[in-house]
DSSP file (Angstrom, degrees, kcal/mol; ACC not computed):
  #  RESIDUE AA STRUCTURE BP1 BP2  ACC     N-H-->O    O-->H-N    N-H-->O    O-->H-N    TCO  KAPPA ALPHA  PHI   PSI    X-CA   Y-CA   Z-CA
    1    1 A M              0   0    0      0, 0.0     2,-0.3     0, 0.0     0, 0.0   0.000 360.0 360.0 360.0 136.8  112.3   88.8  102.7
    2    2 A Y        -     0   0    0      2,-0.0     2,-0.5     0, 0.0     0, 0.0  -0.842 360.0-134.8-113.5 151.4  110.8   91.3  105.1
    3    3 A K        -     0   0    0     -2,-0.3     2,-0.4     2,-0.0     0, 0.0  -0.917  21.1-173.7-107.4 131.0  110.7   91.2  108.9
    4    4 A V        -     0   0    0     -2,-0.5     2,-0.5     2,-0.0    -2,-0.0  -0.989  13.1-147.3-125.9 129.8  107.4   92.0  110.6
    5    5 A E        -     0   0    0     -2,-0.4     2,-0.4     2,-0.0    -2,-0.0  -0.827  16.3-171.0 -97.1 133.4  107.0   92.3  114.4
    6    6 A V        -     0   0    0     -2,-0.5     3,-0.1     1,-0.1    -2,-0.0  -0.923  18.7-156.0-122.6 149.5  103.7   91.3  115.9
    7    7 A G  S    S+     0   0    0     -2,-0.4     2,-0.3     1,-0.1    -1,-0.1   0.683  74.1  27.2 -96.7 -20.8  102.5   91.8  119.4
    8    8 A T  S  > S-     0   0    0      1,-0.1     4,-1.8     0, 0.0     5,-0.1  -0.919  73.9-115.4-140.2 163.5  100.0   89.0  119.7
    9    9 A K  H  > S+     0   0    0     -2,-0.3     4,-2.5     1,-0.2     5,-0.1   0.841 116.4  59.1 -64.4 -33.4   99.1   85.6  118.3
   10   10 A E  H  > S+     0   0    0      2,-0.2     4,-2.2     1,-0.2    -1,-0.2   0.911 104.3  49.2 -63.2 -42.6   95.9   87.1  116.9
   11   11 A E  H  > S+     0   0    0      2,-0.2     4,-2.4     1,-0.2    -1,-0.2   0.917 111.1  49.8 -62.6 -42.8   98.0   89.6  114.8
   12   12 A L  H  X S+     0   0    0     -4,-1.8     4,-2.6     1,-0.2    -2,-0.2   0.905 109.2  52.7 -61.9 -41.4  100.2   86.7  113.6
   13   13 A N  H  X S+     0   0    0     -4,-2.5     4,-2.5     2,-0.2     5,-0.2   0.909 109.2  49.2 -60.2 -43.8   97.1   84.8  112.6
   14   14 A V  H  X S+     0   0    0     -4,-2.2     4,-2.6     2,-0.2    -2,-0.2   0.934 112.1  48.0 -62.1 -46.8   95.7   87.7  110.6
   15   15 A I  H  X S+     0   0    0     -4,-2.4     4,-2.4     2,-0.2     5,-0.2   0.923 112.8  48.2 -61.2 -45.2   99.0   88.2  108.8
   16   16 A E  H  X S+     0   0    0     -4,-2.6     4,-2.2     1,-0.2    -1,-0.2   0.918 113.9  45.8 -63.5 -44.1   99.2   84.5  107.9
   17   17 A K  H  X S+     0   0    0     -4,-2.5     4,-2.5     2,-0.2    -1,-0.2   0.884 111.8  52.2 -67.9 -37.5   95.7   84.2  106.7
   18   18 A A  H  X S+     0   0    0     -4,-2.6     4,-2.6    -5,-0.2    -2,-0.2   0.924 111.6  46.2 -63.5 -44.9   96.0   87.4  104.7
   19   19 A L  H  X S+     0   0    0     -4,-2.4     4,-2.7     2,-0.2     5,-0.2   0.892 111.4  52.6 -64.2 -39.7   99.1   86.1  102.9
   20   20 A E  H  X S+     0   0    0     -4,-2.2     4,-2.0    -5,-0.2    -2,-0.2   0.934 112.9  43.9 -61.1 -46.7   97.5   82.8  102.3
   21   21 A Q  H  X S+     0   0    0     -4,-2.5     4,-2.4     2,-0.2    -2,-0.2   0.918 113.6  51.2 -64.1 -44.7   94.5   84.5  100.7
   22   22 A F  H  X S+     0   0    0     -4,-2.6     4,-2.3     1,-0.2    -2,-0.2   0.928 112.1  45.7 -59.6 -47.7   96.7   86.9   98.7
   23   23 A N  H  X S+     0   0    0     -4,-2.7     4,-2.1     1,-0.2    -1,-0.2   0.858 111.2  53.0 -67.4 -35.0   98.9   84.0   97.3
   24   24 A A  H  X S+     0   0    0     -4,-2.0     4,-2.2    -5,-0.2    -1,-0.2   0.907 109.6  48.9 -64.8 -41.3   95.8   81.9   96.5
   25   25 A R  H  X S+     0   0    0     -4,-2.4     4,-2.2     2,-0.2    -2,-0.2   0.914 110.5  50.3 -65.2 -43.1   94.3   84.8   94.5
   26   26 A K  H  X S+     0   0    0     -4,-2.3     4,-2.1     1,-0.2    -1,-0.2   0.902 109.8  51.4 -60.2 -41.1   97.6   85.3   92.6
   27   27 A K  H  X S+     0   0    0     -4,-2.1     4,-2.5     1,-0.2    -2,-0.2   0.905 107.9  52.2 -63.5 -42.1   97.7   81.6   91.8
   28   28 A E  H  X S+     0   0    0     -4,-2.2     4,-2.4     2,-0.2    -2,-0.2   0.923 108.8  50.3 -59.1 -45.2   94.1   81.8   90.5
   29   29 A Y  H  X S+     0   0    0     -4,-2.2     4,-2.4     1,-0.2    -1,-0.2   0.907 111.0  48.6 -60.3 -42.3   95.0   84.7   88.2
   30   30 A D  H  X S+     0   0    0     -4,-2.1     4,-2.3     1,-0.2    -1,-0.2   0.893 110.7  50.9 -65.3 -39.4   98.0   82.8   86.9
   31   31 A E  H  X S+     0   0    0     -4,-2.5     4,-2.6     2,-0.2    -2,-0.2   0.896 110.6  49.1 -64.9 -40.0   95.9   79.7   86.3
   32   32 A V  H  X S+     0   0    0     -4,-2.4     4,-2.6     2,-0.2    -2,-0.2   0.939 110.8  50.0 -63.0 -47.1   93.3   81.8   84.3
   33   33 A E  H  X S+     0   0    0     -4,-2.4     4,-0.6     1,-0.2    10,-0.2   0.916 113.8  45.1 -59.3 -44.0   96.0   83.4   82.2
   34   34 A E  H >< S+     0   0    0     -4,-2.3     3,-0.8     1,-0.2     4,-0.3   0.914 112.9  50.8 -66.3 -43.5   97.5   80.0   81.4
   35   35 A F  H >< S+     0   0    0     -4,-2.6     3,-1.7     1,-0.2    -2,-0.2   0.901 105.2  56.6 -60.9 -42.3   94.1   78.4   80.7
   36   36 A L  H >< S+     0   0    0     -4,-2.6     3,-1.7     1,-0.3    -1,-0.2   0.665  86.3  78.9 -69.0 -15.1   93.1   81.3   78.3
   37   37 A K  T << S+     0   0    0     -3,-0.8    -1,-0.3    -4,-0.6    -2,-0.2   0.762  96.8  47.8 -61.6 -23.1   96.2   80.6   76.1
   38   38 A G  T <  S+     0   0    0     -3,-1.7    -1,-0.3    -4,-0.3     2,-0.2   0.329 102.8  80.6 -97.9   6.1   94.2   77.7   74.7
   39   39 A K  S <  S-     0   0    0     -3,-1.7    -3,-0.0     2,-0.2     0, 0.0  -0.567  90.7-106.5-107.8 172.0   91.0   79.7   74.1
   40   40 A E  S    S+     0   0    0     -2,-0.2     2,-0.4     1,-0.1    -1,-0.1   0.889 105.1  44.4 -65.0 -40.2   90.0   82.1   71.3
   41   41 A F  S    S-     0   0    0      4,-0.1     2,-0.2    58,-0.0    -2,-0.2  -0.865  75.2-150.9-112.3 143.1   90.4   85.2   73.6
   42   42 A Q    >   -     0   0    0     -2,-0.4     3,-2.1     1,-0.1    27,-0.2  -0.595  38.6 -75.3-104.7 166.1   93.2   86.0   75.9
   43   43 A L  T 3  S+     0   0    0      1,-0.3    27,-0.2   -10,-0.2    -1,-0.1  -0.438 121.3  19.4 -59.3 126.7   93.4   87.9   79.1
   44   44 A G  T 3  S+     0   0    0     25,-2.6    -1,-0.3     1,-0.3    26,-0.1   0.331  88.5 141.1  92.9  -7.1   93.3   91.6   78.2
   45   45 A D    <   -     0   0    0     -3,-2.1    24,-2.7    23,-0.1     2,-0.5  -0.384  51.1-126.4 -67.1 146.3   91.8   91.2   74.7
   46   46 A Y  E     +A   68   0A   0     54,-0.3    54,-2.5    22,-0.2     2,-0.3  -0.816  35.6 177.5 -93.8 134.4   89.3   93.7   73.6
   47   47 A V  E     -AB  67  99A   0     20,-2.5    20,-2.9    -2,-0.5     2,-0.4  -0.838  23.2-136.8-132.2 166.1   86.0   92.2   72.4
   48   48 A I  E     -AB  66  98A   0     50,-2.5    50,-1.8    -2,-0.3     2,-0.4  -0.989  25.8-117.2-127.7 139.3   82.7   93.4   71.2
   49   49 A K  E     - B   0  97A   0     16,-2.4    15,-3.3    -2,-0.4    48,-0.2  -0.618  22.1-159.4 -77.2 125.4   79.3   91.9   72.2
   50   50 A K        +     0   0    0     46,-2.6     2,-0.2    -2,-0.4    -1,-0.1   0.834  64.6  17.2 -77.6 -34.4   77.6   90.4   69.1
   51   51 A N  S    S-     0   0    0     45,-0.5     2,-0.3    12,-0.1    13,-0.1  -0.702  70.8-113.9-132.0 178.5   74.0   90.3   70.3
   52   52 A T        -     0   0    0     -2,-0.2     2,-0.3    10,-0.1    10,-0.1  -0.869  28.6-166.5-114.8 152.9   71.6   91.6   72.8
   53   53 A T    >   -     0   0    0     -2,-0.3     3,-1.3     1,-0.1     4,-0.3  -0.812  38.3 -99.3-132.3 173.5   69.8   89.7   75.5
   54   54 A Y  T >  S+     0   0    0     -2,-0.3     3,-0.6     1,-0.2     4,-0.2   0.841 120.0  54.1 -59.2 -35.6   67.0   90.0   77.9
   55   55 A F  T >> S+     0   0    0      1,-0.2     4,-2.6     2,-0.1     3,-0.7   0.449  77.1  98.2 -84.5  -0.4   69.4   90.9   80.8
   56   56 A D  H <>>S+     0   0    0     -3,-1.3     4,-2.3     1,-0.3     5,-1.1   0.868  82.1  52.7 -57.5 -37.4   71.2   93.8   78.9
   57   57 A S  H <45S+     0   0    0     -3,-0.6    -1,-0.3    -4,-0.3    -2,-0.1   0.835 111.6  47.4 -67.9 -29.9   69.1   96.3   80.7
   58   58 A V  H <45S+     0   0    0     -3,-0.7    -2,-0.2    -4,-0.2    -1,-0.2   0.923 120.6  35.6 -73.0 -45.8   70.0   94.8   84.0
   59   59 A F  H  <5S-     0   0    0     -4,-2.6    -2,-0.2     2,-0.2    -3,-0.2   0.645 104.5-125.2 -86.5 -15.8   73.7   94.6   83.3
   60   60 A G  T  <5S+     0   0    0     -4,-2.3     2,-0.3    -5,-0.3    -3,-0.2   0.810  72.4 106.6  77.0  29.6   74.0   97.8   81.3
   61   61 A S      < +     0   0    0     -5,-1.1    -1,-0.3    -6,-0.2     2,-0.2  -0.978  39.0 168.5-136.8 153.1   75.5   96.3   78.2
   62   62 A G    >   -     0   0    0     -2,-0.3     3,-1.8     1,-0.1   -13,-0.3  -0.802  45.3 -35.9-147.0-172.0   74.1   95.6   74.7
   63   63 A K  T 3  S+     0   0    0      1,-0.3   -13,-0.2    -2,-0.2    -1,-0.1  -0.222 123.9  15.8 -54.4 139.5   74.9   94.7   71.2
   64   64 A N  T 3  S+     0   0    0    -15,-3.3     2,-0.3     1,-0.3    -1,-0.3   0.574  86.5 150.3  70.1  13.3   78.2   96.2   69.9
   65   65 A E    <   -     0   0    0     -3,-1.8   -16,-2.4   -16,-0.2     2,-0.4  -0.594  43.5-131.3 -74.2 135.3   79.3   97.1   73.4
   66   66 A I  E     +A   48   0A   0     -2,-0.3     2,-0.3   -18,-0.2   -18,-0.2  -0.730  35.2 166.5 -90.7 135.8   83.1   97.0   73.7
   67   67 A G  E     -A   47   0A   0    -20,-2.9   -20,-2.5    -2,-0.4     2,-0.4  -0.844  30.5-124.4-140.0 176.7   84.7   95.1   76.6
   68   68 A K  E     -AC  46  82A   0     14,-1.9    14,-2.9    -2,-0.3     2,-0.5  -0.993  27.0-118.6-129.0 131.2   87.9   93.7   77.9
   69   69 A I  E     + C   0  81A   0    -24,-2.7   -25,-2.6    -2,-0.4    12,-0.2  -0.566  40.3 164.6 -69.3 120.0   88.5   90.1   78.9
   70   70 A V  E     -     0   0A   0     10,-2.8    44,-0.4    -2,-0.5     2,-0.3   0.557  56.3 -22.4-115.6 -13.3   89.5   90.2   82.6
   71   71 A S  E     - C   0  80A   0      9,-1.3     9,-2.4   -29,-0.1     2,-0.4  -0.973  55.9-107.3-173.4-177.2   89.1   86.6   83.7
   72   72 A W  E     - C   0  79A   0     -2,-0.3     2,-0.8     7,-0.3     7,-0.2  -0.997  20.7-141.1-131.1 136.5   87.6   83.1   83.2
   73   73 A D  E  >> - C   0  78A   0      5,-3.3     4,-1.5    -2,-0.4     5,-1.3  -0.855  15.3-174.4-100.1 101.8   84.9   81.7   85.3
   74   74 A F  T  45S+     0   0    0     -2,-0.8    -1,-0.2     1,-0.2     5,-0.0   0.823  81.8  56.7 -67.2 -31.7   85.7   77.9   85.7
   75   75 A N  T  45S+     0   0    0      1,-0.2    -1,-0.2     3,-0.1    -2,-0.0   0.859 121.1  26.6 -68.5 -34.9   82.4   77.2   87.5
   76   76 A N  T  45S-     0   0    0     -3,-0.2    -2,-0.2     2,-0.2    -1,-0.2   0.453 102.6-125.7-109.7  -2.8   80.3   78.5   84.7
   77   77 A N  T  <5 +     0   0    0     -4,-1.5     2,-0.3     1,-0.2    -3,-0.2   0.921  68.8 105.6  60.2  49.7   82.6   78.0   81.8
   78   78 A Y  E   <S-C   73   0A   0     -5,-1.3    -5,-3.3    15,-0.1    15,-0.2  -0.986  70.7 -93.9-151.6 165.0   82.6   81.5   80.4
   79   79 A Y  E     -CD  72  92A   0     13,-2.3    13,-2.4    -2,-0.3     2,-0.6  -0.389  28.1-133.6 -72.6 152.1   84.7   84.6   80.1
   80   80 A R  E     -CD  71  91A   0     -9,-2.4   -10,-2.8    11,-0.2    -9,-1.3  -0.964  29.5-167.8-103.7 122.0   84.5   87.5   82.6
   81   81 A V  E     -CD  69  90A   0      9,-2.8     9,-2.1    -2,-0.6     2,-0.7  -0.940  17.8-143.5-120.1 130.5   84.3   90.7   80.5
   82   82 A H  E     +C   68   0A   0    -14,-2.9   -14,-1.9    -2,-0.4     3,-0.1  -0.827  29.8 160.4 -90.9 115.2   84.6   94.3   81.9
   83   83 A F        -     0   0    0      4,-2.5     2,-0.3    -2,-0.7    -1,-0.2   0.757  65.8 -23.8-100.8 -36.1   82.3   96.5   79.9
   84   84 A S  B >  S-E   87   0B   0      3,-1.3     3,-0.8     1,-0.1    -1,-0.4  -0.958  70.1 -87.9-163.4 173.1   82.1   99.4   82.4
   85   85 A E  T 3  S+     0   0    0     -2,-0.3    -1,-0.1     1,-0.3    -2,-0.0   0.840 129.8  49.5 -61.1 -32.3   82.5  100.4   86.0
   86   86 A N  T 3  S+     0   0    0      1,-0.3    -1,-0.3   -26,-0.1     0, 0.0   0.641 122.4  33.5 -79.1 -15.1   78.8   99.5   86.5
   87   87 A N  B <  S+E   84   0B   0     -3,-0.8    -4,-2.5   -27,-0.1    -3,-1.3  -0.554  71.8 151.9-138.9  68.8   79.4   96.1   84.7
   88   88 A P  S    S+     0   0    0      0, 0.0    -1,-0.1     0, 0.0    -3,-0.1   0.532  73.5  24.7 -84.1  -5.5   83.0   95.1   85.6
   89   89 A S  S    S+     0   0    0     -7,-0.1     2,-0.2    -5,-0.0    -7,-0.2  -0.155  70.2 166.5-156.1  51.8   82.6   91.3   85.3
   90   90 A Q  E     -D   81   0A   0     -9,-2.1    -9,-2.8    -3,-0.5     2,-0.4  -0.518  37.5-121.4 -75.8 137.4   79.8   90.1   83.1
   91   91 A G  E     +D   80   0A   0     -2,-0.2     2,-0.4   -11,-0.2   -11,-0.2  -0.651  37.9 175.3 -78.8 129.3   79.8   86.4   82.1
   92   92 A M  E     -D   79   0A   0    -13,-2.4   -13,-2.3    -2,-0.4     2,-0.2  -0.999  25.1-132.3-139.1 137.2   80.0   85.9   78.4
   93   93 A R    >   -     0   0    0     -2,-0.4     3,-1.7   -15,-0.2     4,-0.3  -0.520  30.9-110.7 -83.7 156.4   80.3   82.8   76.2
   94   94 A E  G >  S+     0   0    0      1,-0.3     3,-1.6     2,-0.2    -1,-0.1   0.872 116.4  55.9 -55.2 -42.6   82.8   82.6   73.4
   95   95 A G  G 3  S+     0   0    0      1,-0.3    -1,-0.3     3,-0.0   -45,-0.0   0.611  99.9  61.1 -68.8 -12.0   80.1   82.6   70.7
   96   96 A E  G <  S+     0   0    0     -3,-1.7   -46,-2.6   -46,-0.1   -45,-0.5   0.458 101.8  64.1 -90.8  -2.6   78.6   85.9   72.1
   97   97 A L  E <   -B   49   0A   0     -3,-1.6     2,-0.3    -4,-0.3   -48,-0.2  -0.867  56.2-168.2-125.8 154.4   81.9   87.8   71.5
   98   98 A E  E     -B   48   0A   0    -50,-1.8   -50,-2.5    -2,-0.3     2,-0.1  -0.954  39.2 -94.0-131.2 154.7   84.0   88.9   68.6
   99   99 A S  E     -B   47   0A   0     -2,-0.3     2,-0.5   -52,-0.2   -52,-0.3  -0.419  39.7-142.0 -64.2 143.3   87.5   90.4   68.6
  100  100 A Y        +     0   0    0    -54,-2.5     2,-0.5   -33,-0.1   -54,-0.3  -0.946  21.4 177.4-114.0 127.2   87.5   94.2   68.6
  101  101 A I        +     0   0    0     -2,-0.5     2,-0.3     2,-0.1   -54,-0.0  -0.988  45.9  62.7-126.1 120.1   90.0   96.1   66.6
  102  102 A G  S    S-     0   0    0     -2,-0.5     2,-0.4     0, 0.0    -2,-0.1  -0.978  93.3 -18.2 159.2-166.7   89.6   99.9   66.7
  103  103 A E        -     0   0    0     -2,-0.3    -2,-0.1     1,-0.0     3,-0.0  -0.551  62.0-147.1 -72.4 124.9   89.7  102.8   69.1
  104  104 A V        -     0   0    0     -2,-0.4     5,-0.1     1,-0.1    -1,-0.0  -0.784  22.0-107.4 -96.6 132.5   89.3  101.5   72.6
  105  105 A P    >>  -     0   0    0      0, 0.0     4,-1.7     0, 0.0     3,-1.0  -0.271  26.7-122.0 -56.3 142.4   87.5  103.7   75.2
  106  106 A V  H 3> S+     0   0    0      1,-0.3     4,-1.6     2,-0.2    -2,-0.0   0.861 110.0  60.0 -56.1 -40.3   89.8  105.2   77.7
  107  107 A Q  H 34 S+     0   0    0      1,-0.2     4,-0.3     2,-0.2    -1,-0.3   0.831 106.9  47.0 -62.1 -30.6   88.0  103.6   80.7
  108  108 A L  H X4 S+     0   0    0     -3,-1.0     3,-1.0     1,-0.2    -1,-0.2   0.847 106.5  57.1 -77.6 -33.9   88.7  100.2   79.3
  109  109 A Q  H 3< S+     0   0    0     -4,-1.7    -2,-0.2     1,-0.2    -1,-0.2   0.830 104.7  54.1 -62.9 -30.5   92.4  101.0   78.6
  110  110 A K  T 3< S+     0   0    0     -4,-1.6     2,-0.4     2,-0.1    -1,-0.2   0.607  79.9 110.8 -80.3 -12.4   92.7  101.8   82.3
  111  111 A V    <   -     0   0    0     -3,-1.0     2,-0.3    -4,-0.3    -3,-0.0  -0.507  61.0-148.1 -68.8 119.4   91.3   98.5   83.5
  112  112 A K        -     0   0    0     -2,-0.4     3,-0.4     3,-0.0     2,-0.3  -0.635   4.9-136.2 -91.4 147.7   94.2   96.6   85.1
  113  113 A L  S    S+     0   0    0     -2,-0.3     3,-0.1     1,-0.2   -42,-0.1  -0.750  78.4   8.8-102.8 149.6   94.6   92.8   84.9
  114  114 A K  S    S+     0   0    0    -44,-0.4     2,-0.5    -2,-0.3    -1,-0.2   0.803  87.8 148.0  55.6  33.6   95.6   90.5   87.8
  115  115 A E        -     0   0    0     -3,-0.4     2,-0.7   -86,-0.0    -1,-0.2  -0.870  39.7-151.2-103.1 129.7   95.3   93.4   90.3
  116  116 A I        +     0   0    0     -2,-0.5     3,-0.1     1,-0.1    -3,-0.0  -0.880  25.5 163.0-100.3 111.9   94.3   92.6   93.8
  117  117 A T        -     0   0    0     -2,-0.7     2,-0.3     1,-0.3    -1,-0.1   0.559  64.2  -1.9-106.4 -12.0   92.5   95.7   95.2
  118  118 A G        -     0   0    0      2,-0.0    -1,-0.3     0, 0.0     2,-0.3  -0.952  56.2-164.3-173.0 155.4   90.8   94.1   98.2
  119  119 A M        -     0   0    0     -2,-0.3     2,-0.5    -3,-0.1   -97,-0.0  -0.996  18.0-137.4-146.7 147.4   90.1   90.9  100.0
  120  120 A M        -     0   0    0     -2,-0.3     2,-0.5   -99,-0.0    -2,-0.0  -0.936  25.2-162.0-102.4 127.7   87.8   89.5  102.6
  121  121 A I        -     0   0    0     -2,-0.5     2,-0.7  -100,-0.0  -103,-0.1  -0.944  10.3-146.7-117.1 121.2   89.6   87.3  105.1
  122  122 A K              0   0    0     -2,-0.5    -2,-0.0     1,-0.1     0, 0.0  -0.756 360.0 360.0 -85.4 119.4   87.7   84.9  107.3
  123  123 A L              0   0    0     -2,-0.7    -1,-0.1  -106,-0.0  -106,-0.0   0.438 360.0 360.0 -93.9 360.0   89.5   84.7  110.6
């Protein structure tokens, strides 16, 4: 437990809302990880894109592109796959992916899972 001194009610409100958002995000990550235990691909698995689509030029990924499973999108019922810094969260269905075994690009090895790097907090 940490002690934090605040000078105003507004500061306390910001801290409380930030912690609430942070804990909600952590809970979402844990729920995704648990949900994926019942799916073909798990959080952190390396996959390869099986086909090409019309939107590949928009998203910057194509057939045989290597990616990393970084989340699950419950609203759209598909995996979130990190292919590159320009395409960090593309939605992909299970049938569009295959497991990848081989040399993994360094940029994908560096992709961290369940990491919170920023949040927008509505005050």
